[in-house]
C-alpha positions in Angstrom: -14.4 10.0 21.6 -17.5 8.8 19.6 -17.5 9.4 15.9 -20.4 11.9 16.0 -19.0 14.1 18.7 -16.9 16.4 16.5 -18.6 19.8 17.1 -19.2 22.0 14.1 -16.7 24.9 13.9 -17.0 27.8 11.5 -13.3 28.7 11.6 -10.6 29.0 9.0 -8.4 26.1 8.2 -5.3 27.3 10.1 -7.4 27.8 13.2 -9.1 24.5 12.9 -5.8 22.7 12.4 -4.2 24.5 15.4 -7.2 23.4 17.6 -7.1 19.8 16.3 -3.3 19.6 16.9 -3.7 20.9 20.5 -6.4 18.3 21.2 -4.2 15.6 19.7 -1.2 16.6 21.9 -3.2 16.9 25.1 -4.7 13.4 24.7 -1.3 11.7 24.2 1.3 12.7 26.8 2.9 9.2 26.8 3.3 9.1 23.1 4.8 12.6 23.2 7.3 11.5 25.9 8.1 8.3 23.9 8.8 10.4 20.9 11.2 12.7 22.8 13.1 9.6 24.1 13.3 8.1 20.7 14.8 11.2 19.2 17.8 10.8 21.5 18.8 7.5 19.8 17.2 7.5 16.4 17.3 10.3 13.8 13.7 11.6 13.5 12.7 9.5 16.4 11.8 6.5 14.3 13.3 3.8 12.1 10.5 3.8 9.4 9.9 7.2 7.8 6.4 6.3 6.7 5.3 6.3 10.4 6.4 9.8 11.2 4.0 12.7 11.2 3.7 15.9 13.2 3.3 16.9 15.9 4.5 13.4 16.9 3.3 9.9 16.0 1.0 7.9 18.2 2.8 4.9 19.8 0.8 1.7 19.8 1.0 -0.8 22.6 -0.8 -3.7 21.0 -3.5 -4.9 18.6 -6.2 -7.6 18.4 -8.4 -8.3 15.4 -8.9 -5.0 13.7 -8.3 -2.8 16.8 -5.3 -1.1 18.2 -4.5 0.3 21.7 -2.0 3.1 22.1 0.3 3.6 25.1 -2.0 6.3 26.5 -4.9 3.8 26.6 -6.9 4.9 23.6 -8.5 2.2 21.5 -8.8 2.6 17.7 -10.5 0.9 14.9 -7.5 0.0 12.7 -8.2 0.9 9.1 -4.6 1.4 8.2 -4.1 -2.3 7.9 -0.3 -1.9 8.0 -0.5 -0.2 4.6 -2.0 -3.4 3.1 0.5 -5.8 4.7 -1.9 -6.5 7.6 -4.6 -8.2 5.6 -5.3 -10.8 8.3 -5.5 -8.4 11.2 -3.4 -8.5 14.4 -4.3 -11.9 15.8 -5.7 -14.5 13.4 -5.4 -17.7 15.4 -4.6 -19.8 12.3 -1.5 -17.7 11.5 -0.5 -17.5 15.1 -0.7 -21.3 15.3 1.4 -21.7 12.2 4.1 -19.4 13.6 4.2 -21.1 16.9 4.6 -24.5 15.2 7.4 -23.1 13.1 9.2 -21.7 16.1 8.9 -25.1 17.8 10.7 -26.8 14.9 13.7 -24.4 15.1 14.8 -21.1 13.6 17.5 -20.2 11.0 18.2 -23.7 9.7 20.7 -22.5 7.0 19.2 -25.0 4.5 16.5 -25.4 2.0 13.3 -27.1 3.2 10.1 -28.5 1.7 7.9 -25.6 2.8 9.3 -23.0 0.4 8.6 -25.2 -2.6 5.1 -25.8 -1.3 4.5 -22.1 -0.8 6.0 -21.3 -4.2 3.6 -23.8 -5.8 0.6 -22.1 -4.2 1.6 -18.7 -5.6 2.4 -20.1 -9.1 -1.1 -21.5 -9.2 -2.7 -18.2 -8.1 -1.1 -15.6 -10.4 -1.5 -15.8 -14.2 2.0 -14.4 -14.9 4.0 -16.5 -12.4 5.6 -19.6 -13.8 8.6 -19.5 -11.5 9.1 -17.5 -8.3 11.8 -16.5 -5.8 11.4 -15.1 -2.3 12.8 -12.0 -0.7 12.3 -10.1 2.6 10.3 -7.2 1.3 8.6 -5.7 -1.7 11.5 -3.3 -2.1 13.9 -6.2 -2.6 11.4 -8.0 -4.8 11.3 -5.0 -7.2 15.1 -4.6 -7.1 15.6 -8.3 -8.1 12.8 -8.2 -10.7 14.4 -5.2 -12.4 17.8 -6.8 -12.2 16.4 -9.9 -13.9 14.9 -7.7 -16.7 18.2 -5.9 -17.2 20.2 -9.1 -17.5 17.6 -10.8 -19.7 17.4 -7.9 -22.2 21.0 -6.6 -21.9 19.6 -3.1 -21.6 19.9 -0.8 -18.5 16.9 1.5 -18.5 13.5 1.5 -16.8 10.2 3.3 -17.4 8.4 4.0 -14.2 5.5 6.2 -13.4 5.5 9.8 -12.0 4.3 9.6 -8.4 4.9 5.8 -8.2 6.3 4.0 -5.2 8.1 0.6 -5.4 9.9 0.5 -2.1 12.4 2.5 0.0 14.9 2.8 -2.8 12.5 3.0 -5.7 10.2 5.9 -4.8 9.1 8.5 -7.3 6.4 10.2 -5.3 8.3 13.5 -5.5 10.4 12.8 -8.6 14.1 12.1 -7.9 15.1 10.6 -4.5 18.6 10.8 -3.1 18.4 7.2 -1.7 17.0 5.6 -4.9 18.9 2.7 -6.5 21.1 4.0 -9.3 19.1 2.6 -12.2 18.5 4.8 -15.3 14.8 5.7 -14.8 12.5 7.6 -17.1 9.3 8.7 -15.5 6.1 8.6 -17.5 2.6 10.0 -16.9 0.3 7.4 -15.4 -2.8 6.6 -17.4 -1.6 8.7 -20.3 -1.5 6.2 -23.1 -0.2 8.5 -25.8 2.4 10.2 -23.7 3.7 7.0 -22.1 3.9 5.1 -25.3 5.8 8.0 -26.9 8.4 7.9 -24.1 8.8 4.1 -24.4 9.4 4.3 -28.2 11.8 7.2 -27.7 13.9 5.2 -25.3 13.2 1.7 -26.6 16.8 0.9 -27.5 17.9 1.3 -23.8 14.8 0.0 -22.0 14.9 -3.3 -20.0 11.6 -2.9 -18.2 8.3 -1.0 -17.7 7.5 -0.9 -13.9 4.1 0.1 -12.5 1.4 -0.7 -10.0 -1.9 -1.6 -11.8 -3.4 0.7 -9.1 -1.1 3.2 -7.4 -1.1 2.7 -3.7 1.1 5.4 -2.1 0.4 7.6 -5.1 -3.3 7.9 -4.0 -5.2 4.7 -4.7 -5.5 5.6 -8.3 -6.5 2.7 -10.6 -4.9 2.3 -14.0 -7.4 2.0 -16.8 -7.5 -1.4 -18.5 -6.8 0.4 -21.8 -3.6 1.8 -20.3 -2.4 -1.6 -19.0 -3.3 -3.2 -22.3 -1.4 -0.6 -24.3 1.7 -1.2 -22.1 1.4 -4.9 -22.6 1.2 -4.5 -26.4 4.2 -2.1 -26.7 6.3 -4.2 -24.3 5.7 -7.3 -26.4 6.4 -5.4 -29.6 9.7 -4.0 -28.4 11.0 -6.9 -26.3 10.7 -5.0 -23.0 9.9 -6.8 -19.7 6.6 -5.6 -18.3 6.6 -5.7 -14.5 3.5 -5.3 -12.4 4.2 -4.3 -8.8 1.3 -6.1 -7.0 2.7 -5.8 -3.6 -0.4 -4.0 -2.6 -2.9 -4.7 -5.3 -2.6 -8.5 -5.4 -5.2 -8.7 -2.6 -8.1 -7.7 -4.9 -8.6 -11.1 -6.4 -7.1 -14.5 -5.9 -4.7 -13.6 -8.8 -4.3 -9.9 -8.3 -5.4 -7.0 -10.6 -3.7 -8.8 -13.5 -6.4 -11.5 -13.2 -9.2 -9.0 -12.7 -8.2 -7.0 -15.8 -7.0 -9.8 -18.0 -3.6 -8.2 -18.6 -0.7 -10.5 -17.9 2.7 -8.9 -17.2 6.1 -10.7 -17.7 7.0 -10.4 -14.0 5.0 -9.7 -10.8 6.2 -8.6 -7.4 4.5 -9.4 -4.2 4.7 -8.3 -0.5 4.2 -9.1 3.1 0.5 -9.8 3.4 1.1 -12.9 1.2 3.1 -14.4 4.1 0.5 -13.5 6.6 2.1 -10.2 7.4 5.6 -11.5 8.1 8.7 -10.1 6.6 8.4 -11.2 3.0 8.5 -10.3 -0.7 8.5 -12.3 -3.9 9.1 -11.8 -7.6 8.1 -14.2 -10.3 7.0 -14.6 -13.8 8.0 -16.0 -17.2 10.2 -19.1 -16.8 12.7 -17.7 -19.4 13.2 -14.4 -17.5 13.3 -16.1 -14.1 15.9 -18.5 -15.5 18.4 -15.6 -15.1 18.6 -16.8 -11.4 19.5 -20.4 -12.3 22.8 -21.5 -10.7 25.8 -20.0 -12.3 24.0 -16.9 -13.6 22.7 -14.0 -11.4 23.3 -14.3 -7.7 20.4 -13.8 -5.3 21.2 -14.2 -1.6 19.3 -13.4 1.5 19.5 -15.2 4.9 15.8 -14.9 5.5 14.5 -15.4 2.0 13.1 -18.8 3.0 12.8 -18.2 6.8 10.7 -20.7 8.5 8.2 -18.1 9.9 7.3 -16.6 6.6 7.1 -19.9 4.8 4.8 -21.5 7.3 2.6 -18.4 7.7 2.4 -18.0 3.9 1.2 -21.5 3.4 -1.5 -21.0 5.9 -2.4 -17.5 4.7 -2.6 -18.3 0.9 -3.3 -22.0 1.1 -6.0 -22.0 3.7 -7.4 -18.6 4.5 -7.3 -16.2 1.6 -9.1 -18.2 -1.1 -11.0 -16.8 -4.1 -14.3 -16.5 -2.3 -12.7 -14.5 0.6 -10.8 -12.2 -1.8 -14.0 -11.5 -3.8 -16.0 -10.8 -0.6 -13.3 -8.4 0.6 -13.3 -6.5 -2.7 -17.1 -6.2 -2.7 -17.0 -5.0 0.9 -14.4 -2.3 0.0 -16.3 -1.2 -3.1 -19.5 -0.8 -1.1 -17.7 1.2 1.6 -16.1 3.5 -1.0 -19.5 4.1 -2.6 -21.1 4.9 0.7 -18.3 7.3 1.5 -18.7 9.1 -1.8 -22.5 9.2 -1.4 -21.9 10.9 2.0 -19.6 13.5 0.4 -22.1 14.2 -2.4 -25.0 14.6 0.1 -22.9 17.2 2.0 -21.8 18.9 -1.2 -18.2 18.5 0.1 -15.2 19.0 -2.0 -14.0 15.5 -1.1 -13.9 12.2 -3.0 -12.6 8.7 -2.3 -10.8 6.7 -5.0 -9.6 3.1 -5.1 -10.5 -0.5 -5.8 -12.0 -2.8 -3.2 -10.2 -2.7 0.2 -7.8 0.1 -0.7 -9.4 3.6 -0.4 -8.0 7.1 -0.5 -9.6 10.5 0.2 -8.9 13.5 -2.1 -10.0 17.0 -1.4 -10.9 17.9 -4.9 -13.6 17.0 -7.4 -13.4 15.5 -10.9 -11.6 12.4 -12.3 -8.3 11.6 -10.5 -6.3 9.6 -13.0 -2.7 10.3 -11.9 -0.8 11.7 -8.9 -0.8 15.4 -8.3 0.9 18.0 -6.1 -1.6 18.9 -3.4 -2.3 22.6 -2.8 -1.6 23.9 0.7 -5.4 23.9 1.4 -5.7 20.3 0.3 -2.7 19.3 2.5 -4.3 21.1 5.4 -7.6 19.4 4.9 -5.8 16.0 4.7 -4.1 16.6 8.0 -7.4 17.9 9.6 -9.2 14.7 8.4 -6.5 12.5 9.9 -6.6 14.3 13.2 -10.4 14.3 13.4 -10.4 10.6 12.6 -7.9 9.9 15.3 -10.1 11.9 17.7 -13.0 9.7 16.6 -11.0 6.6 17.4 -10.2 5.6 13.8 -6.6 4.9 12.8 -5.4 5.2 9.2 -2.4 6.2 7.2 -1.5 9.9 7.7 -2.3 10.5 4.1 -5.8 9.1 4.7 -5.3 5.8 2.9 -7.4 2.9 4.2 -6.5 -0.8 3.7 -9.2 -3.0 5.1 -8.2 -6.1 6.9 -10.3 -9.3 6.9 -11.7 -8.7 10.4 -13.2 -5.3 9.3 -16.9 -6.1 8.8 -20.1 -4.2 8.1 -20.3 -2.7 11.6 -16.8 -1.3 11.3 -17.4 0.0 7.8 -20.6 1.8 9.1 -18.6 3.3 11.9 -16.1 4.8 9.4 -19.0 6.2 7.2 -20.5 7.8 10.3 -17.2 9.4 11.2 -16.8 10.8 7.7 -20.4 12.1 7.9 -19.6 13.8 11.1 -16.4 15.3 9.6 -18.3 16.7 6.6 -20.9 18.2 9.0 -18.4 19.7 11.3 -16.0 21.0 8.6 -18.6 22.0 6.1 -17.4 25.6 5.5 -13.9 24.3 4.8 -15.1 21.5 2.6 -17.2 23.8 0.5 -14.5 26.4 0.1 -16.5 28.9 2.1 -13.7 29.6 4.6 -10.2 31.0 3.9 -7.0 29.1 4.6 -6.3 31.7 7.3 -7.6 31.6 10.8 
């Protein structure tokens, strides 16, 4: 379906959602059947909770550049970007060549090699905070190991994290407590609230090993931290001997040295994720040499069969050493900022209760007005509009995170950005009564 073919409908939100769901189901019989088969062998029909959404998730068959094709034959502009991990798109020939060469040299060598030190050197040069670095298989592992280093270094057990934050599958605070979280003593602070957060830090200072946050929340809604908030955390962490950890798994893409470089606030430790290795299974944690020395031989143990796997090392050297240089990172951020501004201008022109937040290539819609400085609990109407937006974008051939988050990959250019703006313009026109609060939530 073309982006401008969403017909205006003066219906209530429930009716609009029911109609959109029906159209989604009708268009994807093979995905529906695949979901039914998957439920027979996997709880929830999937093995990655993020990818589940109702009525069933669309199953993809393949991707090229910044496009995806599902098993029902529909083609999409991919703006999900693998939730930031897919920075290089689906088929960058330089990364594919690096992977093929690595495979030809042999897999699972059970030994150190020269490439991991080369890759480590590239990353130490890029990030202001990183003097020493170690590799993991995911951002989740990277955050776990960074926290463990801070706890061992300070001799204290506790962590300050942010309400609504996400740092991996066992460090998720999007809805507060989580039954699968790692059993660290965690105190949750209000994001971007300097006074409230500093008060909590001082109150718990005697037991705090680390302050953990994203300098822009990703899963929490693409909500940037103010520079003043980050600087205040840096100052109090230094004063009280607490390790400041920036989770830049997502946000490190915004400059050659992450948001820490952009904002001029240097943490003690930084964690990184999969895009750094060209989208391969990868994570990393690094920072001050004295803190990272906790992993010197004879101290903390850090295992992992695939920490230095040949695919991630080779792809990472190509991705960070050859492709994603400073000029490319700056151009991507500028392209994303321009897109976000165009989207917000479209919302203003329609007088829609809808705004987009973010920095650069990470963008999130919100169905409310005013400044959005921390995560919030969406109202039923907001959640309904979020689902309707997702379904309408899928109908328009645009794939994104179910929550609406966009993470631009490098192959997304001006034409693709314009297509997204046109689709949002069509959405605002078609759903105008709902976006202006003129229709009830009922059908």
